[in-house]
C-alpha angles and dihedrals in degrees: 000000000000116000117247108253121238113277090218090063093056117095118227092248090063100045093101092055090044090057093045094048103037111018106030110089116230120253091245091053093049093048093050094048090044091054090055092047092048089058088060092046092051091052092050094048094049100041123091124199113209134193100325136125093019095313110131096188141058110270117216130186109241097186142346116214128192106222138167120047092326091056099043097045101252100102120149102171140037096271131121129190118200125191113203116203110205135200094227093065109083095157143010088260092058091048090053090049098049103027096104093042092054092048090052092049093050090047090053095046095047092063088061096053107106094192091058094042086055087057091056099261108198146134091050117168143141107255123206111232144109093324113005110247144181112248128187142146132240132174132239113247101237107032099022090228113170116246119194111214124196120195120197121183113215146178112250094234095162096054129229097308116059124184132171091260124107116275121248116278090243089068092059092043090055091046093052093046090055090066091211127169110274110271097014093111098037092110088068087067096039094108090060090050092047095046093049092058098032094061096046122107120275090250091064092048090050089051091051090051090050091050092049092047092048093047093049089052098040106025109150112254118238129214113248118193113201114208122196128170111253095018136084115254118274118217120206135178109226136181104233090222095056116104114260088242087070088058089052089052090054090050090051091049091051100042104024124221118015133178124230113310146160130231118214141172135200116246124215091269091059094252119134117232128193117236114231115224094226095050129073135228087254089060088061092046093253113146101144137062113300144178116229129186127229114210122182115224096183119024112240123245125202134195119232129184118227113200118196122219088247090063100258119129134201133185123230131187116213145150108264089222093056122102123267085240090067091055090048089054089054090050091050092050093049104035103023096235108136111243092234088062095048124105114192123191134185123189091343094310123117110231118231119221098235099049125084129246088241092057089060092050093250110162138179112303097015121141125230125196119231126198136159116258116248122223110274094013115132116239088228135009112284116247 
């Protein structure tokens, strides 16, 4: 596949052809992705959610709306955002109260949809964001292209007939009185946003595509400071549109092997939110420098090779933050050499009992040298 040329090298007179050739999806592509998305829409329209998760009434789907770039005709990638208006939401307050319960119900029901399972339904999870949403992937039937689908339940604040005119003042009064987090109820107004763009001239849509393409290529990096207890802060430069998993790869490259862990940030209300690996900082509305926290959920273990001066070698599994003394105890248990008689070295440096493997830069797969202390030999070089 030919690589998309640089936008900066394209003269203004050729921008229309640039959009048509490189940014405008083909009809076949749109039809195939639309077919996959319509399978999700059909499931949502036909499914009922009854009396679960604190809901004492039958919940019906009033309407499913394609929003975002897929809905307004400016899509660049295989993504689809669906807003689901539900009968159980009679106010913004009720949506705030039952939002998580509805997401859990949809998550549960989706796994029972054979049509979606046939499209390779996977990677489904409830993602914290503004607002929280259900995200999963499916595949198109012919080309097996991955499509990321985002489902957002919402209160139908604008009623059954939506125009491009301004909503009634009462809608905004109710929204303000709810005291919700900024952006949490934006899906309720998504039809207005979609209709505004959808009915604009092709020139404006082409301009939006150009802006999106430019921003994805040239989005200003932000500074991300990774904080972790027991370690000095790690500073990274990150594109806010990169998946969080790319950030994790950079952390791994900087710090070596890590166990299982979560990344989180503190929102303006002081609440801590987990960062989902498949989302980006932009998804959470983060476009400026930020501090995030790394919290291990399972301590990492590494394997090190200990080679004896006589040529023999043994493998040991240990926590890199544990003391050298703990490794010596393992050696004593396995080889019989008392730990007080052991001399361990790594890259020419004698290892002290009360320091950790990590502090010496020992990583997974490294080799340590073991010898027996001689009488009168210091356990480490004198200062």
